[in-house]
ZAMAR-512108 format. One line per 5 residues: number of its first residue (from 1); for each residue x, y, z of C-alpha. Coordinates in steps of 0.2 Angstrom, whole numbers, plus 2048, in hexadecimal, padded with zeros to 3 digits. Layout:
BEGIN
NUM = X,Y,Z  ...
end
This chain:
BEGIN
1 = F72,315,413  F6A,31D,404  F6A,30E,3F8  F62,316,3E9  F6E,325,3EB
6 = F7D,31A,3EC  F77,310,3DD  F76,31F,3D3  F87,325,3D7  F8E,314,3D4
11 = F86,313,3C3  F8D,325,3BF  F9F,31F,3C4  F9D,30F,3B9  F95,318,3AA
16 = FA6,31D,3A3  FAD,30B,3A2  F9D,305,39C  F9C,311,38D  FAE,30E,388
21 = FAB,2FB,389  F9C,2FD,37D  FA5,308,371  FB3,2FB,36E  FA8,2EB,36F
26 = F9A,2F3,364  F8D,2E6,367  F80,2E6,359  F71,2E8,364  F78,2F8,36B
31 = F7C,2FF,35A  F6A,2FB,355  F63,304,364  F6E,313,360  F68,314,34E
36 = F56,313,354  F59,320,362  F60,32D,355  F52,329,34A  F45,32D,358
41 = F4F,33D,35C  F4E,342,34A  F3B,340,34A  F39,34A,35A  F45,357,353
46 = F3A,35B,344  F2D,362,351  F37,36E,35C  F28,378,362  F1F,368,367
51 = F2E,361,370  F31,371,379  F1F,372,37F  F20,360,385  F30,364,38E
56 = F2A,373,396  F1A,36A,39D  F23,35B,3A2  F30,366,3AC  F23,370,3B5
61 = F19,360,3BA  F29,357,3BF  F2F,365,3CB  F1E,367,3D2  F1D,354,3D5
66 = F2E,354,3DE  F28,362,3E9  F17,35A,3ED  F1B,348,3EF  F2D,348,3F5
71 = F2D,357,401  F28,369,400  F38,374,3FE  F3A,382,40B  F48,38F,40C
76 = F57,389,416  F66,392,40E  F6A,3A4,411  F69,3A8,3FE  F57,3A0,3FE
81 = F50,3AB,40C  F58,3BA,403  F4F,3B6,3F2  F3F,3B2,3FB  F3F,3C4,403
86 = F42,3CB,3F1  F34,3C1,3EA  F28,3C6,3F8  F2D,3D8,3F5  F29,3D8,3E3
91 = F19,3CE,3E5  F13,3DC,3F1  F16,3E9,3E3  F26,3F1,3EA  F38,3F1,3E4
96 = F3F,3F2,3F6  F39,3F5,407  F3C,403,414  F49,400,421  F41,3FA,431
101 = F42,405,441  F4A,3F7,44A  F55,3F1,43C  F62,3E9,448  F56,3DC,44E
106 = F54,3D6,43C  F65,3D5,435  F67,3C6,42A  F75,3BF,41F  F73,3C5,40D
111 = F66,3D2,412  F69,3E4,416  F5D,3F0,41F  F65,401,419  F63,40A,40E
116 = F54,3FF,40B  F4E,3EE,411  F53,3E2,403  F5E,3D3,3FE  F6F,3D5,3F6
121 = F6C,3CB,3E7  F67,3D0,3D5  F54,3D0,3D2  F51,3C3,3C5  F4E,3B4,3D1
126 = F42,3BF,3DC  F38,3C3,3CD  F35,3B0,3CA  F30,3AD,3DC  F24,3BC,3DB
131 = F1C,3B5,3CC  F19,3A5,3D5  F12,3AE,3E4  F06,3B9,3DA  F00,3AC,3CE
136 = F00,39C,3D9  F00,3A3,3EB  F11,39B,3EF  F23,39F,3E9  F28,38E,3E5
141 = F1D,38D,3D6  F27,39B,3CE  F36,390,3D0  F2D,382,3C7  F28,38E,3B9
146 = F3A,395,3B7  F41,383,3B5  F34,37F,3A8  F37,38F,39E  F4A,38D,39F
151 = F48,37C,397  F3E,385,389  F4D,391,387  F59,382,387  F50,379,379
156 = F50,388,36E  F62,38B,371  F66,379,36C  F5D,37A,35C  F67,38A,357
161 = F77,380,358  F73,36E,354  F6A,364,347  F59,35E,34D  F5D,34D,354
166 = F6D,353,35D  F63,362,363  F57,356,36C  F65,34C,372  F6E,35B,37A
171 = F5D,361,381  F5B,350,38A  F6C,351,392  F65,361,39B  F53,35C,39D
176 = F58,34B,3A5  F65,353,3B1  F5E,34F,3C2  F68,35C,3CB  F5F,36A,3C2
181 = F4E,364,3C8  F53,35E,3D9  F5E,36D,3DE  F58,37C,3D4  F46,376,3D2
186 = F45,373,3E5  F4D,382,3EC  F4B,395,3EC  F5C,39B,3E7  F5B,399,3D4
191 = F64,392,3C6  F56,390,3B9  F56,3A3,3B6  F69,3A4,3B1  F67,394,3A8
196 = F59,39C,39D  F64,3AC,39B  F73,3A2,395  F68,397,389  F62,3A7,381
201 = F73,3AF,37F  F7B,39F,379  F6C,39A,36D  F6D,3AC,366  F80,3A9,363
206 = F7C,399,359  F6E,3A1,34F  F7A,3AF,34A  F83,3A5,33D  F74,39F,334
211 = F66,3AB,338  F6C,3BC,33D  F5B,3C6,340  F51,3D0,34D  F4D,3C0,357
216 = F5F,3BC,359  F63,3CD,360  F54,3CD,36C  F59,3BC,372  F6B,3C1,375
221 = F65,3D1,37E  F59,3C8,388  F66,3BB,38D  F72,3C8,392  F65,3D2,39C
226 = F5F,3C2,3A6  F71,3BE,3AA  F75,3CF,3B0  F65,3CE,3BB  F6A,3BC,3C2
231 = F7C,3B8,3C1  F85,3C8,3BB  F97,3C2,3BE  F96,3B1,3B6  F8B,3B9,3A8
236 = F98,3C6,3A5  FA6,3B9,3A3  F9C,3AF,397  F96,3BE,38D  FA8,3C5,38A
241 = FAE,3B8,37D  F9C,3B6,375  F99,3C9,373  FAB,3CC,36D  FAA,3BF,35F
246 = F98,3C5,35B  F9E,3D7,359  FAC,3D1,34E  FA0,3C7,343  F94,3D6,342
251 = FA1,3E3,33E  FAA,3D9,331  F9A,3D8,326  F8D,3E3,32C  F7D,3E2,322
256 = F6A,3E4,325  F68,3D3,32E  F76,3D6,33A  F70,3E8,33D  F60,3E0,343
261 = F6A,3D6,34F  F72,3E5,356  F62,3EF,358  F59,3E1,360  F66,3DD,36D
266 = F69,3F0,371  F56,3F3,373  F54,3E4,37F  F64,3E8,389  F5E,3FA,38B
271 = F4E,3F4,393  F57,3E8,39E  F64,3F5,3A3  F57,402,3A7  F4D,3F5,3B2
276 = F5D,3F1,3BB  F62,403,3BE  F51,407,3C4  F52,3F8,3D1  F63,3FE,3D7
281 = F5C,410,3D9  F4E,40A,3E4  F58,3FE,3EE  F68,407,3F1  F64,419,3EC
286 = F71,418,3DE  F6D,412,3CD  F7F,40C,3CB  F81,403,3DB  F7C,3F1,3DC
291 = F73,3EB,3EC  F82,3DE,3ED  F8E,3ED,3EF  F84,3F4,3FD  F84,3E4,406
296 = F97,3E3,404  F99,3F4,40B  F8F,3F0,41A  F9A,3E1,41E  FAA,3EB,421
301 = FBC,3E6,41E  FB9,3D4,424  FB3,3CE,413  FBB,3DA,408  FC2,3D2,3F8
306 = FBC,3C1,3FE  FAA,3BD,3FA  FA9,3C7,3EA  FB7,3C6,3DD  FC1,3D6,3DA
311 = FBE,3D4,3C8  FAD,3DC,3CA  FB0,3EF,3CB  F9E,3F3,3CD  F9C,3E8,3DD
316 = FAD,3E7,3E5  FB0,3F4,3F3  FC1,3F8,3FB  FBA,3FF,40B  FA9,3FF,414
321 = F9E,40E,411  F9C,419,420  F8A,41C,41D  F85,409,41D  F92,400,428
326 = F89,405,437  F7C,3F8,433  F88,3EB,43A  F8B,3F3,44A  F80,3E6,454
331 = F88,3D7,45B  F7B,3CC,452  F82,3D1,441  F95,3D2,446  F96,3BF,44A
336 = F8F,3BB,438  F9D,3C5,430  FAB,3BF,43B  FA6,3AD,438  FA4,3AE,426
341 = FB5,3B7,425  FBD,3A8,42E  FB5,39C,422  FBB,3A6,413  FCD,3A7,41B
346 = FCD,394,41C  FC9,392,40A  FD6,39F,405  FE3,395,40F  FDF,386,405
351 = FDA,38E,3F5  FE1,381,3E9  FD7,373,3F0  FC7,37E,3F3  FC7,383,3E1
356 = FCB,371,3DB  FBC,36B,3E5  FB1,379,3DE  FB5,374,3CC  FB2,362,3D0
361 = FA1,366,3D7  F9C,370,3C8  FA1,362,3BC  F98,355,3C6  F88,360,3C6
366 = F88,363,3B3  F92,354,3AC  F94,347,3B9  FA0,339,3B4  F97,334,3A4
371 = F97,345,39A  FA9,348,39D  FAE,33B,391  FA7,344,381  FB2,353,386
376 = FC1,349,37F  FBB,34E,36E  FBB,361,372  FCC,364,368  FC2,35F,358
381 = FB5,36D,35C  FC2,37B,35A  FC1,379,347  FB1,384,348  FB4,396,34E
386 = FA2,397,356  FA5,387,360  FB6,38D,365  FAE,39D,36C  FA2,392,375
391 = FAF,388,37D  FB9,398,382  FA9,39F,38B  FA7,38F,395  FB9,38E,39A
396 = FB9,3A1,39F  FAA,39E,3AA  FB1,38F,3B3  FC2,398,3B5  FB9,3A7,3BB
401 = FB0,39D,3C9  FC1,39A,3D0  FC5,3AD,3D2  FBB,3AE,3E3  FB9,3A3,3F2
406 = FA6,3A2,3F2  F9F,390,3F2  F9E,388,3E1  F8C,386,3E0  F87,380,3CE
411 = F79,38D,3CC  F87,39A,3CC  F8C,395,3BA  F7B,390,3B4  F7C,39C,3A6
416 = F8A,391,39E  F81,381,3A0  F7A,381,38E  F8A,386,386  F92,377,390
421 = F85,36B,38A  F86,371,378  F98,36D,378  F95,35C,380  F88,358,372
426 = F94,35D,364  FA1,352,36C  F95,343,36D  F92,346,35A  FA5,347,357
431 = FA8,336,360  F99,32E,357  FA1,331,347  FB2,32C,34D  FBB,31E,344
436 = FCA,313,34A  FD2,308,33D  FC4,30C,331  FB7,306,33E  FA9,312,346
441 = FAD,30F,358  FA1,31C,35E  F91,315,356  F8B,30F,367  F90,31F,370
446 = F81,32B,370  F75,31D,375  F80,317,383  F82,328,38A  F70,32D,389
451 = F6A,31C,391  F76,31D,39F  F72,330,3A2  F60,32C,3A3  F63,31D,3AF
456 = F6C,327,3BB  F5F,335,3BA  F51,328,3BE  F5B,321,3CC  F5E,332,3D3
461 = F4C,338,3D2  F46,327,3DA  F53,32A,3E8  F4C,33B,3EC  F3A,335,3EC
466 = F3D,325,3F7  F4D,329,401  F4B,33C,402  F5E,33F,404  F5B,352,405
471 = F51,351,415  F5E,350,422  F66,361,41D  F56,36A,41F  F51,364,431
476 = F55,374,439  F4B,37E,42B  F3C,372,42E  F3D,376,441  F3D,388,43D
481 = F2E,387,432  F25,37C,43E  F27,388,44C  F20,396,442  F11,38C,43D
486 = F0D,387,44F  F0E,399,455  F05,3A1,447  EF4,3A8,44C  EE8,3B3,442
491 = EE6,3C1,44F  EF6,3C0,459  F08,3C5,454  F16,3BA,45A  F28,3C1,45C
496 = F36,3B4,45E  F46,3BB,465  F54,3B0,45E  F64,3AE,468  F72,3A4,460
501 = F7E,39A,46B  F90,398,468  F8E,387,45E  F82,38F,452  F85,38A,440
506 = F86,39A,435  F7D,392,427  F6E,38F,431  F67,3A1,433  F56,3A3,43B
511 = F53,3B5,43A  F4A,3B8,42A  F3A,3C1,427  F2F,3C7,418  F2E,3D7,410
516 = F21,3DF,41C  F28,3DA,42D  F1B,3E3,438  F0D,3DA,430  F14,3C8,432
521 = F0B,3BD,43E  F1B,3B5,443  F2B,3C1,444  F3D,3BA,446  F48,3C7,44F
526 = F5A,3C7,455  F5A,3C7,468  F64,3D7,46E  F64,3DF,47F  F54,3DE,48A
531 = F51,3F1,487  F53,3EF,474  F47,3E0,474  F3A,3E9,47F  F3B,3F8,473
536 = F37,3ED,464  F28,3E5,46D  F22,3F6,473  F22,3FC,461  F19,3EC,45A
541 = F0C,3EE,467  F09,400,464  F06,3FC,452  EFD,3EB,454  EEC,3F1,450
546 = EF1,3FA,441  EFA,3EA,43B  EEB,3DF,43E  EEF,3D7,44E  EE7,3D8,45F
551 = EF6,3D3,469  F09,3D0,468  F11,3C1,471  F24,3BF,473  F2E,3AF,474
556 = F41,3AB,475  F4A,39D,46D  F5D,398,46E  F64,391,45E  F74,386,45D
561 = F78,374,459  F68,371,462  F59,37C,463  F51,381,473  F3F,380,476
566 = F35,390,475  F32,399,485  F28,3AA,488  F34,3B9,488  F33,3BE,49A
571 = F42,3C8,4A0  F44,3D4,4AF  F33,3DC,4B0  F24,3D2,4AA  F18,3E0,4AA
576 = F23,3EA,49F  F25,3DC,493  F12,3DA,493  F13,3C7,490
end
């Protein structure tokens, strides 16, 4: 039993009646605390740069401390392995990698081998991981840095929309969200990059009404470019209402200041667009074709119109490409596609409940129970057109997440997080000023909300340090990492032929490698026929000296609900295997 984790959840469930009770009882001591709190936030808000620098430093240190003193995150999800490959590729000075001569041995989920060896995802998260690998020697440092810089963008956006004390208040609602640090800051599959992109776009939109200038345009263009390179679908959905209204405002009264906004955004978007098309050209051979589309083509009809929503014309495909569909010819790849298609079919059969649970999970991540209460004041926000557009953007993103059957992971809609919390903060302010029968019933509201939000965060962080509830989900990944560590030798290359049993969990993929497979000291390979396995071994032994190894050893391992012990790869002819 995870006592602290359960306590944090109970406090979250009880927070709503506690806040409502305090609003109507209005104890004098809570009102005094609330007034002092807002005064403190006002003083902090007078120094936004200092507040931002302190938040960036604290965020980086916090995430590093969680990794170092709780437990060190390792890739365990398909997406994470794919992003790690992209980061390793960039860190080695390449946009992509050549197809391996024995590519069928290295087929993995979310990764393709033709027309080049690369992951299917947009490049932004890979860039972050590459920065960590180059500057600090390990990719996780890039994750910590991305979370810290995202918080800087969040704080900047809040100050474009809100008065100083409320800007600090809204910033704290994101800074103190434990899930951002424990899930995004302790994994490799992103969230912070899209959060920063959304913050820049939403911040620029708020700045447009009071200071339309070159900085506004550059921030908007940068935000759009980052979203396109991290979460293009959700980023597009959020950009539609924001950009349409912005165009209306600019066209209605075009002047020199608004022209600077246009020039700044166009210039920044041009740079971002050229970067993305260059990446597409290198990876897929076609500047218009995204890597995601190549991956979809290679999966065949089994996943057509299931994983990717059909509202994305640049990514949706109606039939597999004859040039690339041959990549799934091997049995090791076919079972992944069929199993995923089965899972998606189940979701489609129960589509209503699946989407309901998805929306519930998204609300739980960003708002939990406590921050849903302020949304009762949302109707009063429609008095301002800019706020109305902000609400429309959030609604479109949340509804758009229901158009496909991919899992509702919160980092998918990270770009809308700032817009959502800006709306929550405006709503808190509205409730604070609310009166019933001439009495201010909301005077205790902001202090109660922030105090309970902080208490839940502290409990959640304490649970992660003490109880480590994340650990059981990573048991298999720790086993995989430990096997690789034990086998690694400086002068000998180890090849592990992985064979999956019928009870294998599709979400626990063992065959993932770095950007330069032949130079790895430990190589994970799908076990195919004896003849194909021997051909791979012969190829590696012929190139061992060139790759810096004196010998090549082969092992086999069976993976299912339980993992078999390693044993030397000895098949029909020991002398031919050379083991």
